[in-house]
N, C-alpha and C positions, 0 to 999 in steps of 0.2 A: 537254373540260378540266376537268371536274366532278371528276375523279379527283382533281386536282391540289390539291384544296380540302383532302384527308387530311395534307397534308405541313404545313399550317398550324398542326395539332396537335402535329404533331414536334416542334419547336421547343419549344414549353411541355414537351413530355414530357422531352425532356433536360435543360432548365434549371432546371425546377421539381420535377418530382415526384421525381427519384430514382430509384423502382425504380416499376414497373407490377407490378400482380397478375395473377398467373397461375395456371394448373392445369394439372395432366395430363389429356391427352386419353383419352378412354374408346374402346374397340374400334371402328371402324365410323367414330369422328365424323370424320375428315380424310376417309374416302371419300364423305360426305355431304356435306364442303363441296366436294371437289375431284369434280364433275360436270360435266365439258364439255359443253357442247352439239353435236348434230350437226352436222358442217361442211358444209353443202349447197352450196358457193360449185361445186363441181365437175359437180355432178349438175343444177344449175339451169340453165335456158335462159337465151339470150341475148333482151334483151326493148328494143327501141328504145324510149327514156322519149319523151314529148310534150310541147313547151311551145309554149305560144299556138298549138295546132294543127299545129306542125310536128315530125315524129318526126328525134330526133337519132340519131348513132350509136350503135350496143350497144356498140362496142369503140373504146377510144381508144389507141392504141400511140405513145408518145413516146420519141425515142431523142435522147441527146446525139451532137452534132456540133460540132466546133470550128469549121469554117467558118460564118462571118456570112454569107456569100453564099449558100452552099449551102443554109445553114438558113432564111433569108428565102423564097428560092425556094419550099423545102418547104412553109413555113407560108402563105403567098400561096397555092399551089394547093391544099393544103387547104382553108382557108377558103373559095376558091371553088366547090369540091365542096359545102362546106355551105349556101353561098348557092343554088346551082345545084338541088340535087337533097336526099333523104333517104337518103344512103349507109347502110348497115348496120356500116361500119367505117370508120375514118380512121385514116390514120398519116401523121407527119410529124417532122421533127427540130428541135432545139431547140440554140442555142450558147448557153454561159456568158455571152454578151455580151446576147442576148436576156432571159435570164434575169434579170440586173442590170437592163435596163429595166422588165422585169415587177415587181420588187422597188420600183422609183420609183412605177409606175402602181399597186402595191397601197399604197404609202404615203398615195396621195391618196384612191384607194378607201377606205380605211381613215378617213380624215379626213370624207370624207361621210358615212360610216356614224355616224361618233361626232357629228357634226351633225346629223343625223337623231335619233340618240338624244337627243342635249340637248333637241331640240326635243319630242319625245314626252315628256320628263320635265318639261318645263317647266309653267309655270301663267299662264293670260291675266293675273294681278294684276303680273305681273314687268313688264310696261310695253312700249309697243310699241318704243323703241330699244332694248333687250334683246335684243327679238324680230328688229330689222333686221339687229342686228349677227351676229347668229348664222346667218342665213339667208344675209346675205352673204357671212360666211367659207365657207358650203357651197357656194354657186354659184360663188364662186371657185375652189374646189376641183374642182368639177365642169367649168369651162373648161379648167382645167391638163390634167385627164385626157381631153377632148375633142380639145386640141393635139397631148398624147403618143400616143392612139390613132388619129389621124385624119390627114391632111393639110392640114388646115383653117386650120392655124397663120397669122398673118400673115408678109410677106417678112420677111427680116432685111435691115440696109443693104446687106451685101455680096450679097444676092441671096435667090433662095427659099431658105427654113427645109429643113435637113437633112430627110431622110426618118427619121422615128423610127421606132426598132426595136421599138416597142410598138405599132405599128400594124395587127397580127395580132390583138391583143386585141378589136378592136372589133365583131367577128360574137359573140365570147363574151358581152362587156357587153352585148348586146343582147339576148341569150337572155336573159340572167339577170333583164334588165329587163321583159322580154316574158313571163317566170314570174311575177315580181311582180304583174303586171298581171292574169293570169289567175288568181293568185289572192285576188286583190281584187274579182273578178267583173267586171273593166273599169273598175273606178272611177277608176284612175290615170291613164289613159292615153287614155280613151275621148273626151276632148276635143280631142286633136290632130287635125290634118288628116292624111289617108290619106299624103302625101308626107312628111309631118313623122317618121312612126313609124319609119324609116329611118335617121333622122338621130338621133346619140348625143346631140351636143349638147340638141337638142331633148327627148328622151325624159328623160334624166337633169333637166333644168330643170323639166320638168312633173313630174316625182315629187316633185322637193323643194320646190316652191312648192305643189304639190296636198297634202302633208303637211302644211307651214308653214303655209298659212292656215286648213288645217281645226283645227289648234291654235289660233290666234289668235282663232277663232270668227269669220270672215270669209267671204264667197264669193270664190274666185277670180274676180278679171275675166277677161273672154271674150280681150283682148289681151294679156293680161300675158304669159305665156310667151313670144310671140312678141318681144315689145317687150324683155324681159330679156334674150333670146337675143341680138339684136342688140347689146346694150349689150356682153353679154361679148364677141362674135366682133370687135368692133370696138377692143377695149381693147388697147394695144400695150403695158402693165405691169400687172401684177396687184396691186399697191400702189394705184393708181391706180384700177382698179377695184374693188378693194374698197370704196373710200370712194365711188365712185360708185353701187354697188349699195346701200350702208346708206342713202344719201338717198332713193335712188329705190324702194325697197321700204317705208320707214317712211312716206314719202307715198302709197303704192299702198294700205300696211294702212289709213291712216287715211280714206281716201276710199272704200273696199269697203265694200260693206253686209254687215250681218251676215248668216252662216250660217244656213240654214233649220234643218240638223241637224249635229252635231259628232261626230268620232271614228271614223267609219267609215273613211277612209282611213288614219289612223293605225293602227288595227289591224293592217292589212296589211302594215305594215314596221315594227312595233316587235319583233319577234323576232330579224328579219336584222341591225336595227341595234344589237339590244344585245348580241348575242353573235358577229355577224360581225366585228368587230374583233379578237376571240379566235381566231377560227379562220384570219382574215388573218396573225397576228404566227405561229401555227402553219407556216402555208403558207409564209412568207417564209424560217423557218429552214429549211426542206427546200431549198429551190431556192434560198438564197445557197450551197448546197453541189452544186450542180449538174454543176459538173463531176467529182464523185466517184460520180456515177450513170451506168449505162451503159443504162436503160431503165426505165420505168412503162408498164406496161398496166393501165389501168381499163376495165370492162366493168360495163354493167348488166344483171340477171339476175331471173329470177323462176320460184319454184319454189312451185307449187299457190298461185297469186293471191297469193304473198307475195314482195315487192321484196327483193331481194339486191343488193348492190353488192360487187365483188371488185376487189382493186389488187394485182398480182405489181410488185415494188421490185426490180430488179436491180443490186445496188452494185457498184463495180468491184473486181476482186480487190485486196487489200492496203491497202482504202479502208474509211475508217468514215464512217457519216451519223449525227451528232450532236445531238440536240435539247435544250436546255437551258433552263432560269430564264426559260421564256415566263413563267410565273407566281409568284409568290414560293413557294420551297421545293420548286418540282417537281424530283422525279428525273428523271436524265438518261436518254434515251431514245436507243439505239444500234441502228443499222440498219447489219447487215454480211451480205454475200454477197446471196443471193435469198430472199425470204420472199412467202410470200401472206397478203393480210389480206381478211377477209371481212366485212362488215357487213351485220347484219340488223336494222332500222330497230327493227322491233318483232316480238316473239316473241307467237301468239296464246295460248300458255299462260299466259304471265308479264306479258305489257305490257312486257318489259325490251328495252332494245337492248343488241345483243351485238357485239361485235368478236373475231373469232378470227384468231388470229396462228399461220401453219401454216409452219414452217421447210422452204425447198427445199434439199437436200441439205446443207451447212452452211452455212447463211445462218440467221439469227436477228432477232430483234427484242428485246433486252436491257433492261431495267431498272437503271440503277445509283445506289446512293445514295451519291453522292459528296460530300465539303466537310466542313466541320466541323461543323456542323449535322448530320448525319447519323451523322457519326463519334462526337460523345457520345452520339447517340439509342441506336448501338449498344453503346458501354461503359457507359452509366447505364440505360437502358430495353429495351432487348430484342434480339436476335440478327437483326438487319436482315440479309438476303443477297443480293445480286446475282445477276439470275437471267434467262433468257427468259422474256418473256410469253407465254401461251398463251392467255389470256381474258379480255376485260374485259366486265362486265354491268353495267349502268345501267339503275338502277329510278328515275321520279320521279313523283310525286303530288302536285299542286297543285290542290285543289280551289275552288269560288268560296267554299264556307266551309269550317271546320275545319283541320287540323293538314295541312303540307305535309312530305313527305318525299323524301329524296333517299338514294339506297341503292346504294354502288358495291362490287363485288366483283373483284378481281384474281387470277387464278390464274398462276404463275408455276412454274417449276422451275428451282433454285438451282443455282447455278454449282459444279462441283466435288462435288456430295452424290450418290455413286453408289448410294448405299444406298436413299434416297428422297427425292428431288429438290423433291416437292411443297411449295409454300409457297402459302398462301392469306392475303389483305390484305382487309378489309372495312371501310366506311368508312360510318356513317349518319349523317344529319343530320335534326332533326326540329324543326319550328317550330310551337310549340304558339299556337295563334289563338284568337281571339275576334272577332265582328264588333262596331263601335260603330257607333251610330248618332247622327248629328248632324241638325240643322237641315234641311238638305238633300242629303244622302249616308249611305252607308253603307258603313264601310270596317274590312278586316280589321286587328287590331292584333296583334302578336306579344309575348306573356307571358314567353315563354323559348324559349331554344333548348338541345337537348341532341343534345350530338356522343358517338358511341361509334366509336374505334379498336382493329380487333383485328388480330393479328396468329398464324398458325397455322404450326408447322412439324410433323412426323411425332410430335413428344413432348409439346409445350404449346401452349397456348392465352394468349395475353397481351392484357389488354382494359385499354381506357384511357376512363373516362368523363368528359363534362365540361359541367354544365349553367350555362348564364348566362342573364341577365336582361338586358333592352335597356340597362339602366343600365350595363351590364358593357362594352358595343360602345366 
């Protein structure tokens, strides 16, 4: 998603600059910029990833099927296979009805992540009341997830509640939680009884309370998770549950003794709670259009001890999957036909994350600069051209001290240019920082931000530079 940061500058280019400085390219300059990485997706061996000591399938093949009944049977059987064994490959079908249920479930999951993020960003001085309100909101959404993803919900006045279509997500959510626990070296779930590890409500409640009390500088009472889960399970309405949890948690925090150490559990979830909602929005934009997709195959691979993720997306004939405006000024991404995406998390030589887009047949993943902002940018700034994305490279450097750097390179092939379709976009963000020492802390302070956006076609390079002080934000 960092790629889209470049688009914020484009609006300023169109409205403020009028003209962007440019220079002619010397011989070989575009060749040097256009350096595609080796596509190792087809030669990398399948590798089953491990989460909490359990091996997951290396290949996940997901088909679209209109029938809700047949899809449900397929999903349940696949999840049973995951629970009972460690298959190398798993395949199942998903109906558009299931994907709508998943969109709703992801809304709740995003809310939980935002709640955890707000907790990790809070200060102890904000008071117990605000802390309790945030925690109650988070736990209420966890209860909604538990009821959507399982059969634990209460009966309705007309009889048992309908079986939720999202129940098949429960094993996958448990895997994610287990992964977080493994990443935190067992600090998040180690206090749960063995029989509770398999209960979605319990593990999510434990996760939230562990982080919440850690941030409040308090010890998590031994029986609090079970007591909170009991309050959640017995609630008939979410609005009354929220109020009950606020009072319950406020009193529990006041009574809890100070923690011996702080911050250890918080660090384990900070990254996912900060960036998770952005990833969820992008995923939701895709699955809302599931009726346009024939199949998706996701594979975990390894090449010379290097992890590789591949995805083959097969869009139905005469259909397009469009992902637009997930963040401000984001270009529109269009999937058509069949394409393979190969993600290399970290190249050993450059420490870059690389995504390679390989068309299959007539398929492509295109970047389109649509709308009035990009229309003005093309008219007033530089000749942006729609085209097929071939590669995205992202380099980040965030040291404990010193300057932080984000560098994004996009290699594209312009639509309709048969002579030389190569285009390169480069965006770099540098934050000049220094450390400031106070009586009780040492914190980095941003002195200024430097942003550079470059666009190259075979003839010229356009470059826009912007320097901001914190007072200009």
